[in-house]
C-alpha positions in Angstrom: -19.0 -5.3 -33.9 -22.7 -5.4 -34.6 -25.2 -4.0 -32.0 -26.9 -6.3 -29.6 -30.2 -4.7 -30.2 -31.0 -5.8 -33.8 -30.7 -9.5 -32.8 -32.6 -8.9 -29.6 -35.5 -7.6 -31.7 -35.3 -10.3 -34.3 -38.0 -12.9 -34.9 -36.0 -15.5 -33.0 -35.4 -13.4 -29.9 -38.9 -12.0 -29.6 -40.5 -15.4 -29.1 -42.1 -16.0 -25.7 -38.9 -16.6 -23.8 -39.4 -16.8 -20.1 -35.9 -16.2 -18.9 -35.5 -14.6 -15.4 -33.7 -11.3 -15.6 -31.8 -12.3 -12.4 -30.0 -15.1 -14.3 -27.3 -13.0 -16.1 -26.7 -11.2 -12.8 -26.0 -14.5 -11.0 -24.0 -15.9 -13.9 -21.7 -12.9 -13.8 -21.6 -12.8 -10.0 -20.6 -16.5 -9.7 -18.2 -16.3 -12.6 -16.3 -13.3 -11.2 -16.2 -14.9 -7.8 -14.9 -18.2 -8.9 -12.2 -16.6 -11.1 -10.7 -14.8 -8.1 -11.1 -17.8 -5.8 -9.3 -20.0 -8.3 -6.6 -17.5 -8.9 -6.2 -16.9 -5.2 -5.8 -20.6 -4.5 -2.6 -20.6 -6.6 -1.3 -17.8 -4.4 -1.7 -20.1 -1.3 -0.1 -23.1 -3.0 2.4 -20.8 -4.8 3.0 -21.0 -8.5 6.4 -20.8 -10.2 4.9 -19.2 -13.3 4.1 -16.1 -11.2 7.7 -15.3 -10.4 8.5 -13.4 -13.7 5.4 -11.2 -13.1 6.8 -10.0 -9.7 10.2 -9.4 -11.5 8.5 -6.9 -13.8 8.0 -4.7 -10.7 11.6 -5.4 -9.5 10.5 -7.8 -6.8 13.2 -10.5 -6.3 12.3 -14.2 -6.5 12.7 -14.8 -2.7 10.1 -12.1 -2.0 7.9 -13.3 -4.8 7.4 -16.6 -3.0 6.6 -14.8 0.3 4.1 -12.5 -1.3 2.2 -15.1 -3.3 0.1 -16.2 -0.2 -0.8 -12.6 0.5 -1.9 -12.0 -3.0 -3.9 -15.2 -2.8 -5.6 -14.2 0.4 -6.7 -10.9 -1.1 -8.0 -12.6 -4.2 -10.0 -15.2 -2.3 -11.4 -12.6 0.1 -12.6 -10.4 -2.7 -14.0 -13.4 -4.5 -15.9 -14.5 -1.4 -17.2 -11.0 -0.9 -18.7 -10.8 -4.4 -20.2 -14.3 -4.0 -21.9 -13.7 -0.7 -22.0 -9.9 -0.1 -21.1 -8.0 -3.3 -19.9 -4.4 -3.1 -19.2 -2.1 -6.1 -15.7 -1.4 -4.7 -14.9 -5.2 -4.9 -16.1 -5.3 -8.5 -14.1 -2.2 -9.4 -11.0 -3.8 -7.7 -11.6 -7.0 -9.6 -11.7 -5.2 -13.0 -8.5 -3.2 -12.4 -6.5 -6.0 -10.7 -7.5 -8.6 -13.3 -6.6 -6.3 -16.2 -3.2 -5.4 -14.5 -2.3 -9.0 -13.9 -3.2 -9.9 -17.5 -1.0 -7.0 -18.7 1.9 -8.4 -16.7 2.2 -11.2 -19.1 3.3 -9.2 -22.2 5.3 -7.0 -19.9 7.3 -10.1 -18.8 7.9 -11.1 -22.4 4.9 -13.2 -23.2 2.6 -12.6 -26.3 -0.1 -9.9 -25.9 -2.6 -12.6 -26.8 -2.2 -13.8 -23.2 -3.8 -10.6 -22.1 -6.6 -11.0 -24.6 -7.2 -14.6 -23.6 -7.9 -13.5 -20.0 -10.6 -11.0 -21.0 -13.1 -13.0 -19.0 -11.2 -12.1 -15.8 -11.7 -8.4 -16.2 -14.7 -8.2 -18.6 -17.1 -10.2 -16.4 -16.7 -8.0 -13.2 -16.9 -4.9 -15.3 -20.2 -6.1 -16.9 -21.6 -6.9 -13.4 -20.5 -3.5 -12.1 -22.2 -1.7 -15.0 -25.3 -3.9 -14.6 -25.5 -2.9 -10.9 -25.3 0.8 -11.9 -22.3 3.1 -11.8 -22.0 4.8 -8.4 -22.9 8.6 -8.5 -21.1 9.3 -5.2 -18.1 7.7 -3.5 -20.1 6.2 -0.7 -22.1 4.1 -3.2 -18.9 2.2 -4.0 -19.1 0.7 -0.5 -22.8 -0.1 -0.5 -24.2 -3.5 -1.1 -25.1 -4.3 -4.7 -28.9 -4.8 -4.5 -31.3 -6.0 -7.2 -32.4 -3.1 -9.4 -34.3 -2.3 -12.5 -32.2 -2.7 -15.6 -33.2 -0.4 -18.5 -32.9 -1.4 -22.1 -30.0 1.0 -22.5 -28.1 -0.7 -19.7 -28.8 -4.1 -21.1 -27.3 -3.0 -24.4 -24.2 -1.6 -22.6 -23.7 -4.8 -20.6 -24.3 -6.9 -23.7 -21.7 -5.0 -25.7 -19.1 -5.4 -22.9 -19.9 -9.2 -22.8 -19.7 -9.4 -26.6 -16.3 -7.7 -26.6 -15.1 -9.9 -23.7 -16.2 -13.1 -25.5 -14.5 -12.1 -28.7 -11.2 -11.1 -27.0 -10.9 -14.3 -25.0 -11.6 -16.4 -28.1 -9.2 -14.4 -30.3 -6.5 -14.6 -27.6 -6.8 -18.3 -27.1 -7.1 -19.0 -30.8 -4.1 -16.9 -31.7 -2.0 -18.6 -29.1 -2.7 -21.9 -30.9 -2.8 -20.7 -34.5 0.0 -18.1 -34.5 2.3 -18.8 -31.6 1.7 -22.6 -31.4 1.7 -22.6 -27.6 3.2 -25.8 -26.5 0.9 -26.3 -23.5 -2.1 -26.6 -25.8 -0.5 -29.6 -27.6 -0.1 -31.2 -24.2 -3.7 -30.6 -23.4 -5.0 -32.0 -26.7 -2.7 -35.0 -26.3 -4.5 -35.7 -22.9 -7.7 -35.8 -24.9 -6.2 -38.2 -27.4 -5.8 -35.6 -30.2 -2.7 -35.2 -32.3 -0.5 -32.2 -31.5 -0.8 -31.1 -35.1 -4.3 -30.0 -34.4 -3.1 -27.1 -32.3 -3.1 -24.6 -35.1 -6.3 -25.9 -36.7 -8.2 -25.6 -33.4 -6.7 -22.1 -33.0 -8.0 -21.0 -36.4 -11.4 -22.5 -35.6 -11.5 -20.3 -32.4 -10.6 -17.3 -34.4 -13.5 -18.0 -36.8 -15.8 -18.5 -33.9 -14.8 -15.1 -32.5 -15.4 -13.5 -35.9 -18.9 -14.9 -36.0 -19.7 -13.6 -32.5 -18.2 -10.2 -33.4 -20.4 -9.9 -36.5 -23.6 -11.4 -35.0 -23.9 -12.8 -31.5 -26.4 -15.5 -32.1 -27.6 -17.3 -29.0 -26.9 -20.8 -30.2 -23.3 -19.8 -31.1 -22.8 -18.2 -27.7 -24.0 -21.3 -26.0 -21.7 -23.4 -28.1 -18.8 -21.0 -27.2 -19.6 -21.5 -23.5 -19.6 -25.3 -23.9 -16.4 -25.1 -26.0 -14.6 -23.2 -23.3 -15.8 -25.5 -20.6 -14.5 -28.5 -22.6 -11.1 -27.0 -23.7 -10.3 -25.6 -20.3 -11.2 -28.8 -18.6 -8.2 -30.3 -20.4 -6.0 -28.7 -17.7 -7.4 -31.3 -15.4 -7.1 -34.1 -17.9 -3.4 -33.1 -18.3 -2.8 -33.4 -14.6 -3.0 -29.7 -13.6 -4.8 -28.6 -10.3 -8.5 -28.1 -10.6 -8.0 -24.4 -9.8 -6.8 -23.9 -13.4 -10.3 -24.7 -14.5 -12.0 -22.7 -11.7 -10.0 -19.5 -12.3 -11.2 -19.4 -15.9 -14.8 -19.1 -14.9 -15.0 -15.7 -16.6 -14.4 -17.5 -19.9 -17.5 -19.6 -19.4 -19.6 -16.8 -17.8 -19.1 -14.2 -20.5 -20.7 -16.0 -23.5 -23.4 -17.7 -21.3 -24.4 -14.4 -19.7 -24.5 -12.7 -23.1 -26.8 -15.3 -24.4 -29.2 -14.8 -21.5 -28.9 -11.0 -21.8 -30.0 -11.2 -25.4 -32.9 -13.5 -24.5 -33.9 -11.2 -21.6 -33.7 -7.9 -23.4 -36.9 -6.2 -24.6 -37.6 -3.4 -27.0 -36.1 0.0 -26.5 -37.5 1.8 -23.4 -38.6 -1.3 -21.6 -37.2 -2.5 -18.3 -36.3 -5.9 -16.8 -36.1 -6.4 -13.1 -33.3 -8.4 -11.5 
C-alpha cells in the first residue's frame, strides 16, 4: 500500500483546508461506539445466526440462547463507555473482542472473507486507541482518554491503520459477492429493485474500489467509499432486517470517512495537530 504522507503533501491536500483535528477523533469514537451498541442489541433480542459461533467453543445451543443477552449487555456497556467516557481499556477490549468474533465466522465454516468484511469492527477502535496514545504503564489503560497533541508520525500510523481497514472491509464484502455469490446480497439488491445477477458485478466493483484505495487513498474516493457503504448497508433495512444491522456496521462508514479527514488534517513531517 502507498504511504499516506505523499498524498497528504500533494498540491491537492496542501490547500487551505480548515478541518478541525478533533473531527477524525469523534468519527472514530462514534463509529466504534455504535458498532458495539448495534451488535449488543442483537444479544438482547437474540439472533439465531450466533448459535454456530457458540458451538465453536463447545457451548450447546440451549446455553447459547441464555448467554446472548449477557454478551449483548457487555457490548452495549462498552459502546456507551466509549461514547460518553472513553477509556483505553475499553478500546483495547473492543479491538480484541471484535477481531475474535470476526474470526469465529471462518472457524464455524464460513468464508474468511466474512472476517475481512468486518474489519471496521476492530480496525476503528484500534485506530482510536493509537490516536489516543499507547499506554506506557498499566494504570494508563484505565485512565480517561483526553484530547492530546497528535504528531505527524502518529497521524501517519493512524492513517495507515484506517487505509488497511478500509481496503479489508471492501475486499471482504466484494469477494463475498464476486467470488462466493452470497445469497443475502441478492436479496438486498432485489429490495432496491436491482436484478440478482448484479451481485457478482457489484462485488468486482468493490474489489476495484479497494485496489484504488490501497494504491492511493484519494480523499474523493474515500468519501465515495463512505457513501457507498452507507447505501449498501442500508439495504438491510430495505430488505426488512432490524435497523441494528445498519447500526452495527458503523465502523465500515467511519473508517473511510475518518481516513479522508486524517489526510486533510495532516501536515508536513514534524508538525502537530491538536485534538
